[in-house]
N, C-alpha and C positions, 0 to 999 in steps of 0.2 A: 474343927480343924486344929489339930493342934501347931505350934509356931514353927517344930520341925519340919510337920508336914507341909507347912505351905514355905519352905525354904528349898525342898526337893526340886520340884521344877527350875529355880533359878538355878541352882547347882548343877542339875543334870543339861542345862542348856546352855552352861558355860563348860562343862566337858565335853558336849559335842561339839559345839565351836572351837575349842581347844585341839581335837581330834583333826576337825576338817580344815585349818589352817594349818596344822603340822601334814597331812596327807597333800595340800596343795603345793608346800613348798619343797615338798620331796624329789618331784625331778628337777627341779631347778637343783636344787642342791646337790644332787648327783651328778648331774651337769657339770656344774662350775668346779667339782672336787676333782673330777676327770679332765678339765679343762687346764687347770693348773697343777696337776699332777699329786694332786693329796688322795693318792689310792696306794693299795698293796696288792699287787696280784700275786695270786695263789694258786697252783696249778693242782686240779684234781682229776679224776678217772674221766669226767666229762669233757676235759679241755682246761681252761684257764679262766678263773674267777676273778671280777675286779672289786674288789671291799674297798669301801668308802666310810669317812666316819658318820657312824650310826645320827640321825636326825631324832632326837629323841622326843622334843618337845616344842612348839611355837606358841609363845604366850604375848600379851600387847600389853607392853608397862609405860606407855602407853603405845609406844610403836613396838614393833617385833624385836622380841627375843628369842633368838636360837640357841636349842642347850643340845650340846652334841656331844656323841662319846668316841673318845678317841682312839684311835687305833693303835696296837700293842706298838710302842717305841714312837709314838708321837707327842707332842706336847704343843701347849696353847698358842706358844711362839710361831709354832710353824703355821697356823692358820693366820695368825697376826702379820707376819710377813705374806699373805696374800691377800690381804684385807682389802686394798685398792683394788684388784678384780672379781672379789667376792661380791661387794656392793653392789656395782653396777648391772651385775648378773642376777641380783634378786631383789632389783627394782628401788633401791637403795642410792643416796647420794653418796654414804660412808658408812663405814663397819669396824666397829671396835670389838677386840677380844679380849676375854678375861678366863685366867682358870677359874674353874670350878671343882672341887675336891681333886681327887688326884688322877682320876680318868675320863673327866670332861672338861668340854669349854663351853663359855656363853658369848655369844653370838648377835652384838646389837645393833640394832639397822637404823640410821639415822636417814628419814624420807627428804626432810630437808637441811640445808647444808646447816650445820649447829654455828658456825663460824659467822654466818651471815650478819647480825646483831653487834653492835657495839659490846665491848666489854669495858664497863664502867667500874674500875675496881678502885677501891680507896688505899691510895701510893701513900702511904704513911713512911716520914722517916725511920729508918731502921736505927738501932741502938748501938750496933757493931758489924766490923764484918764478920761474926759469923752467926749473924741474923739473914734469914732469906729474903732477896728481892723479889718481888713480884716479876714475873718476864711475861706473861700472857696466860690464854686459857686456850687447854688442849682441846680435839672435838670432843673427846667423850666428857668434856666438862669439868675434868680437874684443871686447877689450877698448879701451872708451872714457874716453879720459885728454884732461884741458884744464891748461895752465899758465896760470896766474893773471896769467904777464906778457905771455899774447896780447892782443890788444886786443878785449875783448868783456867788456862787464858780464853777468851772470849773474840768472836769476829763476827761482825752485823754486814749484810751487805744488801743493798738492793737499789733500784735505778730511783732517781728522782722522782720524787711524789709517791712512793710505794708506802712511806710511813718511816722510815730507817731513823730520821732526826727526832719524830717525834717519840719514838720508843726509845732513845736514848736519852731525850730529856725527862722520862719517866724513870730512868734507871738511876742516872745522876743524881737526879732530885732526890731521889730515896736513899741516899749513900752520902750525900753531900756534908751531913751534920752528924756521920758516927764518929766518936772520938777516935778511933782507931784505923780510920779510912783516910788515906789522902791523895785529894784528885792532881794528878799530875800529867805532863804529856804537853802535845801539840796538836795546832790546829790552825792550818792556814786562812779558816775562814773568819775566824775571832768570833762566829756565833754561838759555837757550842763550850769553847773555852775562854780565855782572857776576859774581856768585859763583863759578862755575869759575873763572873768570880771577882772583880775587885772589891778591895777590902776584906777579903777573908787571908787565913791560913795557908790557903791552896795556892794561888795567883803567884807567890813567888817561883813555885816550879812548872810553870807553864809558859809555854812559848804560844805566842798567836800572831796573826799577819804574815805578809810575806813582806814585809819591809828590811827583813832583817832575817835571813834564812842561816845562817849561822848561829843565831840564837837558838833557833829550835836544835841544831846538831849540838850546840852547848848541853842545852835543858836535858836531852837525853845520855849526853855522858857523864852529865852529872848524877844522873840516876846509876848510870854502870856504876861509878863511883861509889853510890852509895851500897849498891846491891854486892861490890866487894869489898867493902868495910862490913858489910853484915858477915859475907861469908867466911871471911877471915877471922873473926870473932866468934864463931858459932861457940858456945859451950862443948867440952870433950861429951861423948857421948848422946848429944844431941844432932837429928840432921833435918828439923824441920823447925822453921820460926814463927810463933804464934804473936800475930799482932798485937801491939798494945797502944794507945796513947802514946809511950815514948817512943816506942818502935814500931808504927802506923803503918797498915800492908798500903802500897805505894800502885793504886790504881794508874797505871801509864795509859791515857787516852790516844788515841793517833787517830784524828779525825779526816778524812777526805787524804789517806796516806799515800794513794796513788798521785794525786796531785802535789804533796808535797815532795814527792818524787822526781817527778817531771819538774816542777821549778828549782829544784836544786841540781838537776842533769842539766838545764839552760843557762847554769851560770858560767861566767868566763872561767876558763882554765886556770888553776892558783898558781902560784910561783913557786919556784925551784923549791922542795923541802917541803910543802905546804900537802896536806892531805883535802882532795875537793870534799865538800860539804857534802855532797852525795854518798860517798864512799862513807862517811864518819855518819851518816844519818842509819844505812843500811845495818854500818857493822854494830851500830850500839842498839838499835831493835833487835837484830838476831840476838846479841849477848842477852838481852831482857827476857827475851823469849825460851832460849834454852836454858837460862844459869836461875833466872828468877822465882821457879815456883817456891822455892825449898826455904826463899828467905821473903816470903810474903810480898814477892811482886806479881802483876798482874795486867796483863797487855788488853785493853780494848781497842780493837783495831776495826776501823769504819772502811768502806769500801763501796763502788757499787758495783764491781764483779771482782770476786777472788780470784783471778787469773794471779800464776805464779808470779809475774814481773810485777802486778799491782802491788802484790803482798811482800816484795823484797824477796821472792825465791820460792822455789819449791818447799824446800827445808822450812823454812819463817810457817809456809802458809798450813804443814803437819801439823805443827804445835799448839793450834789451835783446838779443844777439847770440844768446847760450845760453840757452834756455830748457828748464827739464827738468820733465814735468808726471805729477805720480803722479795716482791716481784723484781725478779731476774731472766735472762734467758734458759734456755734447758740446760745448756751446756756450764754454765756458771754455777746453776744448781748441783750439778755432779761436782765440779769443781771443789764446792763449799762441802758436799756432804757423803759422795762416794758414790758408787753404782746404785745402791739401794734408793737413790733420791732419782733415778732415771725414768720409773714409771709416772713420777707427777709432775716431769717438766713440761709438757704442753701444755697442761692446767694453768700451771703456777706461773707461766709466761703472762697470762693475762689478770693474776689473781687482784684483786680491791686493794684499796691502800688499807694497812694495817693488819693482813694476813701474811704469815710466814711459817718455813719450814723450819722446823729445829731438830738439831741433832747434840743430844746432852750426855753426858755419863750417867752409865746406870735406867736409862728408858730408852725404849725405840724409836726412830724418826715418826715425827709426826707435823702434824701442821697445829698451830696455834693461832689467836687472836691476840694482838698486843692491845693491852689497855688504854684507855684514853685517858690521857695525860693532860689536854689544853692547851691553850693557845703559847705562844710562843713568850709572852710578857709575864705569863705563870709561870714559867720556866726560870726566869730570869728572878723574879721576885724570891722563889723556892731557895735557891743557890747563893743569892746575895748576903752581904754583913748584915740584912738587918735579922736575917733567921739563926747568923753565924754565932755559935758560943764563943765565951769569951775566955779565950786561951792568946798566949803568946804565938807568934810567928815559930817554927819549926825548923831548925835547922838540921837538915839529912846528912851533912859531912863535917869532917873535923875540918881543923885549920888546914892541913894538909894539901885540902882537897876542893878549899873555896872558891880557887881561881878553875874549876873545872866545870863548875856547877851550874854557872849560866844563869840566868834570867829571861823573864818576858820580855816579849819586842812588844 
């Protein structure tokens, strides 16, 4: 018997198995397409015919992959928008959809949660603001990354113990030693900013702790002064500032921002002619969010819930283009990501630590697993002076603004 003839039974068996898989999926595929509205109704002589995207093939790779011929006018994105409904109807935990040529799409079914296992990524320090930071691994196995130089402020929300802090440790550790990034901001806990950054060029531009809340307002106002200086000195014909070591990207970290607002709101009423610390903090934050992107200012705000009051107002919350939500109540998920996240609310309310929902420019809403960074001491070692590059402190504002800058508490 020739080699060719020996192969024929195996090839024929696979073909028959493939046809059987396809036939077996067709009733459920049609039912779910009708259930979620992925159909066209056509009037014919005998009545109305309902057309669904044609299930062409089902392969195992090693999990089921459905090849579908789209209806006229449909896009793969139309199927992707219903992936969270398609998956359970086909007996899967989740489904991912990708275009396949011009007229087809592939629907990959995952029978087990692809985010169940820890994501052990190598979080190496980046070389600059244009280098992409690792955010996590999506359900389809793709690594989600983001460069601070991209025009987007970041909002991270999550309940205590959901993985929010550990995610932020990894994020800051990656960019702490980029020569064109300066980590600034406010942290009333003193765990994320403050002490871990002692001895670094970043520390003078951070306010930490609750002993002196005026220092938090002053630090943010100093960053506003630097932003104004950059805006006023933009070269003619230039509308976007590229960060350099001399004029670095300012990453303004606002850790436990709702707590800062509550603490500032509880201060005694100021004297006549003095602005309340709360108003100063809100005003400075809003200006950094609304005006800073063109001059290399990026805000990273952390909160347990992305309520309007917790983020400084509804307008402020709307300025965040990149939103990462760890375990939160369903209404907080919708507040952070919009109505597209409503279907995920019930399940995400009990999500395991490290599982997040992500909205980012240029990609659809998805779930991801944050990378495992390690313990807090590893964060302290990663951002501390032992690893700091040898460079002098950076003065962000000129002499006319030195009184406005403020220093850390």
